[in-house]
C-alpha positions as CSV (number, residue, x, y, z in Angstrom):
1,X,-86.1,-81.2,-24.8
2,X,-84.9,-83.8,-26.7
3,X,-82.8,-86.8,-25.5
4,X,-79.4,-85.9,-27.1
5,X,-79.7,-82.4,-25.2
6,X,-81.1,-83.7,-22.1
7,X,-77.7,-86.3,-21.6
8,X,-75.6,-83.2,-22.6
9,X,-77.2,-81.2,-20.0
10,X,-76.8,-84.1,-17.5
11,X,-73.4,-84.6,-18.3
12,X,-72.6,-80.8,-18.0
13,X,-74.0,-80.3,-14.8
14,X,-72.4,-83.5,-13.4
15,X,-68.9,-82.7,-14.4
16,X,-69.2,-79.0,-13.0
17,X,-70.6,-80.7,-9.9
18,X,-67.7,-82.9,-9.6
19,X,-65.1,-80.1,-10.4
20,X,-67.0,-77.4,-7.9
21,X,-66.1,-79.9,-4.9
22,X,-63.1,-81.2,-5.6
23,X,-61.8,-78.8,-3.7
24,X,-63.9,-78.9,-0.5
25,X,-62.5,-81.9,1.0
26,X,-60.5,-81.8,3.8
27,X,-56.7,-81.3,3.0
28,X,-53.8,-82.5,4.8
29,X,-53.4,-80.1,7.8
30,X,-57.2,-79.0,7.7
31,X,-59.7,-80.2,10.1
32,X,-62.9,-81.3,7.6
33,X,-65.9,-78.7,8.2
34,X,-63.1,-76.3,9.7
35,X,-60.8,-73.6,8.8
36,X,-58.5,-74.4,11.6
37,X,-55.5,-75.9,10.4
38,X,-54.4,-79.6,12.8
39,X,-51.1,-80.0,14.6
40,X,-49.8,-83.5,15.2
41,X,-51.1,-84.9,18.3
42,X,-47.3,-85.6,19.3
43,X,-46.5,-82.2,19.2
44,X,-48.5,-82.2,22.5
45,X,-47.7,-85.3,24.0
46,X,-49.3,-84.7,27.9
47,X,-53.0,-84.4,26.1
48,X,-52.0,-87.0,23.4
49,X,-51.3,-89.4,26.0
50,X,-54.4,-88.3,27.9
51,X,-57.0,-89.0,24.8
52,X,-55.4,-92.3,24.0
53,X,-54.4,-94.0,27.4
54,X,-56.8,-96.3,29.0
55,X,-55.3,-95.9,32.5
56,X,-57.8,-93.8,33.2
57,X,-61.1,-94.3,31.7
58,X,-61.1,-95.6,27.9
59,X,-59.3,-93.7,24.8
60,X,-61.6,-91.2,23.1
61,X,-62.7,-92.4,20.1
62,X,-63.1,-89.3,18.3
63,X,-59.3,-88.2,19.1
64,X,-57.3,-89.3,15.7
65,X,-54.1,-87.8,16.8
66,X,-54.6,-84.4,15.5
67,X,-55.3,-80.9,17.5
68,X,-57.2,-78.2,16.4
69,X,-55.1,-74.9,16.3
70,X,-57.3,-72.2,17.5
71,X,-54.8,-69.7,18.7
72,X,-55.2,-66.1,18.0
73,X,-59.5,-66.8,18.5
74,X,-61.1,-65.2,21.3
75,X,-63.6,-67.2,22.0
76,X,-63.7,-71.2,21.6
77,X,-66.8,-73.7,21.9
78,X,-66.4,-77.1,22.2
79,X,-69.5,-79.4,22.5
80,X,-70.5,-81.2,25.2
81,X,-72.1,-84.6,24.0
82,X,-70.4,-84.8,20.7
83,X,-70.9,-88.2,18.5
84,X,-67.8,-90.4,19.7
85,X,-67.0,-93.3,22.5
86,X,-70.2,-95.7,21.1
87,X,-73.0,-92.7,21.5
88,X,-73.1,-88.9,22.2
89,X,-70.5,-89.3,24.9
90,X,-67.1,-87.1,23.8
91,X,-66.4,-83.4,23.5
92,X,-66.1,-82.1,20.0
93,X,-63.6,-81.8,19.4
94,X,-61.3,-83.5,21.8
95,X,-58.3,-81.9,21.5
96,X,-57.4,-77.6,21.0
97,X,-54.7,-75.4,21.3
98,X,-56.0,-71.9,22.4
99,X,-53.8,-68.9,23.1
100,X,-53.7,-67.4,26.7
101,X,-56.8,-65.5,27.7
102,X,-58.7,-67.3,24.9
103,X,-62.4,-67.9,26.7
104,X,-63.8,-71.2,26.4
105,X,-67.4,-72.2,26.2
106,X,-68.4,-75.6,26.8
107,X,-72.0,-75.9,25.2
108,X,-74.1,-78.8,25.7
109,X,-75.9,-80.8,22.7
110,X,-78.6,-82.2,24.7
111,X,-77.7,-85.4,23.6
112,X,-76.0,-88.7,25.5
113,X,-77.7,-88.1,29.0
114,X,-76.2,-85.2,31.8
115,X,-72.9,-84.1,31.2
116,X,-70.3,-82.2,33.2
117,X,-66.8,-80.7,32.5
118,X,-64.2,-81.5,35.4
119,X,-60.9,-80.7,35.3
120,X,-59.0,-82.0,38.6
121,X,-55.0,-82.9,38.1
122,X,-55.3,-85.8,40.5
123,X,-58.0,-87.2,38.3
124,X,-56.4,-86.6,34.9
125,X,-52.4,-88.2,35.3
126,X,-51.6,-85.5,37.4
127,X,-50.6,-83.5,34.7
128,X,-53.2,-81.0,34.4
129,X,-52.3,-77.3,35.0
130,X,-56.1,-76.6,35.4
131,X,-58.9,-77.0,37.8
132,X,-62.7,-76.4,37.0
133,X,-65.9,-77.7,37.4
134,X,-69.3,-77.0,35.5
135,X,-70.8,-77.5,38.8
136,X,-72.5,-80.4,38.7
137,X,-74.4,-82.7,35.7
138,X,-76.2,-80.6,33.3
139,X,-78.7,-81.6,30.8
140,X,-80.2,-80.0,27.4
141,X,-79.1,-78.1,24.9
142,X,-78.4,-74.6,25.5
143,X,-76.5,-75.1,28.5
144,X,-73.0,-73.5,28.8
145,X,-70.0,-73.4,30.8
146,X,-67.1,-70.7,30.2
147,X,-63.5,-70.8,31.9
148,X,-60.7,-68.2,30.5
149,X,-57.8,-70.0,29.8
150,X,-55.7,-67.5,32.1
151,X,-52.0,-69.2,31.6
152,X,-49.8,-71.2,29.5
153,X,-50.0,-74.6,30.3
154,X,-52.4,-77.5,29.6
155,X,-55.8,-78.6,30.6
156,X,-57.0,-82.1,30.9
157,X,-60.7,-82.6,31.7
158,X,-63.6,-85.1,31.7
159,X,-67.1,-85.9,32.2
160,X,-67.1,-87.8,35.5
161,X,-70.0,-90.2,34.6
162,X,-68.5,-91.0,31.4
163,X,-64.7,-90.9,31.6
164,X,-65.3,-94.8,31.7
165,X,-66.7,-94.6,28.1
166,X,-63.4,-91.9,27.0
167,X,-65.4,-88.9,27.3
168,X,-62.2,-86.5,27.9
169,X,-60.8,-83.9,26.2
170,X,-57.7,-81.2,26.1
171,X,-56.7,-78.0,25.4
172,X,-53.0,-76.5,25.3
173,X,-52.7,-73.1,26.3
174,X,-49.8,-71.1,24.3
C-alpha cells in the first residue's frame, strides 16, 4: 500500500469512528451507559436532601442531583461497594425511582471492605417509609440482599460503618 492510499484510509477510518461514536455519549435526561432516563433530584426532595446532607454522615459524592427512572421494571440491581466517597464506599446508582412491587437487589462488588444495607427511619432524617436490614456486614462479590418495594413512599438507606464517608442511597417508590 502506498503512502497516499494509507493516509486516505486512515483519514476515512478516523472520520467513521468519530461519526459513529458521536451519538454514543450521554444525552440530557439519560444516564451514561444506561438507557434509563434521569429525573431531577429536586423532584424527590427527601432523597435529594438525604444524599446531600452532612447532618447524618457526609454527602454521597457519587450523587449529582439526578435520580434514575427505573419504573416499570420487575427487578433492579444496585451495586454495593461502587466507586464513590474516596474509594469503593458507595451504592451505585445512589438514587432511583421504581414502581410499587419492584424487587430491589443489592449486589456486593467485593470492593471497599464489608458493607451492609440498612433502612431505619430514626437513622435517616426520620423520613424513610421503609425499614430493612441486610442482616449484618457482608463481604465478597456475589453477595446479594433483596427486598420488595411493596408500598408507595421513600426508602432511605445507608452502610453502617461507612455512613460517615457518605455511603447512602435513596429509592422513591411510585
